[in-house]
N, C-alpha and C positions, 0 to 999 in steps of 0.2 A: 519242724514247722515254720516256716518262716510268715510272720505277721504283718497286714495292713494297719495303718490307721485306726482305722476303723474297727479290723479283728481285734486290735489290744486295747481300745477303748470298749466295745463289748465284754472281751476278758477282764479288763479291772473292773466293770460295773459287776459284772457275776462274784466276783471275787472280796469287794464292798459290798455289795449287797446291803444298799440302802432301805430299800422296800422289806428285804426281812430283818432287818435291824429296826425297824421302825417298833415293834413292842418293847425294845430296850430304852431305843429315842426318847418314848412318850414320857413313860414314868420319872423318866433322870431329870426332863427337862420341863415336866410338871413340878418339880420341886425348885425350880428357879423362878425369880423373881419375873413376873412379864416382859417390865421394860428390859431386864436383861439376857432376856433369851435370844434373842438375834446375835449380841454381841459377843455372849457365848457359845452359841451356834458358830461364828464365823470363827470365833478364836481356836474352838477344837479343830473344825476342819482344816484351816494354817498350820496347826502343829503336827496335823498327822499329813498333811502335806510336803513339811518341811521334812519329817521322818522318812519316808518315802520316797523323796526326792534324793535325800541325802543316801539311802542305803541304795538308791541306784548308782548313784557314781561310788561308794565307800562301802556298801555292802559285803563284795568280797573281801575285800583286804580286810577286814573288820575281821569277818568268820576265822578267815585263815591265820590272824594274829590271835583271836583270842581260842585258837584252836576249834572252834565249834563248826557245826554242817548244818546242812538246811532240815537233817532229820532232828537235829536235836532243838531249832527252833520250833518243828512240828509238833512235838511232846510238850514244851512249854506248853507253849500256847493253846494244846489239847488241856493241859492239865488245869490253866486259868479257865479256860469256857466250861470244863465242868464244874469247878468251884461256883462258878456266876450262875451256869443252869439247876444246880443244886439248890442256892439260895432264891431261885425263881419261882422253883416250884413249891420248895417249905417256907419261903420266907425266912426273917430272920429278924432280929431285936436288936434296937439302937443304931442300927445304920440298915442303909437301903441294900437292896440285893445283887447292888453294884458297886458297894466299898466307898460310896461317897454316905458321910455323915449328912441327918437330917440338915437341912437349913444352909447348908455350906455344897458350895457353885463344883461341879466337877471341872477338875482339871489336871488334864492330860488322862487322867485315867478313871473311867473307863472308856469314855468316846476317841478322844483320839488315837488311844492305845490300851488295848488292844483291838478294840471295836473295829474302827478306821482301818489303822495303821497296823494290821495285825501281823503275825507269820504266814499266812498265804500271801496276804497282801506284796509283803516283804520279798518273797521268796519270787513271787512274779515279775514286779519289778527289778531283781536283779536278774531273773533269768531273761525277760525281754532285752535288757542291756548288755547280758554276758554274748548271746547267740548272736545279735546284729546291732554292734557296737556304732557303725558307721550311719544307724539311722538315730541315732539317742534322741535327737529334736523334736521327732515325732512322739518316741515315749513319754518326754516331757509331756510335750500338746496333750497326749490320749491323758497321762497323767492326772494334768489342770482340770482338762472337760470331765473325768471321772470322778473329781472331788468338789468340783462346780456343782455336780447333780446331788451328789449328795449331801452337799452345805443344802440346798437347797430343801431337800428331804429333812433334813434337822430342822430348820427353819421352821417348815410347815408342819413340824410333829404335833403341834397344840391344837391348829385347826383342824387335823385329822382326828385327832384324839374326840373334840366336842362333835365331830362330824359322825364317829362311830359311837362314843359314849362311854362309860368310864368302866360298868361291866362287861362290855366289849371287850375292851382293851385288859380288864384285866384277866379275862379269859383267855385271850390270845396269847397274854403272857404266860400263863400256865402252858400252852400248849406250847410255844416256841420253845420254853424250858424243856419239854419232853426232847423235841426235835433237836434242841442245841446239842442237850447231854447224848445224842445217837452221833451227832457232830464231831465233839470232843473225843468222845470215845473212838470214834474213826479216825480222826488225828494222831490219836497218841500209838492206836494198833499200824498206823500206814509208816510212822515213823521209827517204831520199832521193829514190822516187817524187813523197812529198808536198810536198818542198820545189821539182822542178824543175817538176814535171808539177801538182800538185794549187795549186798557189798558196798564200793565205794560208791 
């Protein structure tokens, strides 16, 4: 299937899912000092953009050098998401559900990677670049626009929290933990299925 700029942008937004990630954005950003939130959001989105940008050009070669496949990325991403989902549902002591110690800013993990620049996003940009390499600048533009939208959502996460209230956000976080569990299991099963049944 050939993509246009618009269809690539929509595809990337669906994969990045900034609105669906709000229940994760909000509690992480709530722990960041108010005066630092915009800077942290810009930093994490920029890191995620650079990771996906690099993977768009170098991902296929990196996977070949490391003898990895998209299936392994899918399974690894599913395992990480499953761990996060379990912590979201049942809570944890000593650190947040997302591996960020109390009082410390998130750096790369979990906002930039794997929440924004996760295995599915990496696979998407890799497929766009490999299937239609002559339109690479369009895919870079689509990725840039998608990341800007994701960044705006991250910056506004605290305002959305105030609008909804802490209790609603907490309830949504537990619910999203259940959904994330199903997504994680599906990712693992899909990777294993493609490995054992799908062949190359």
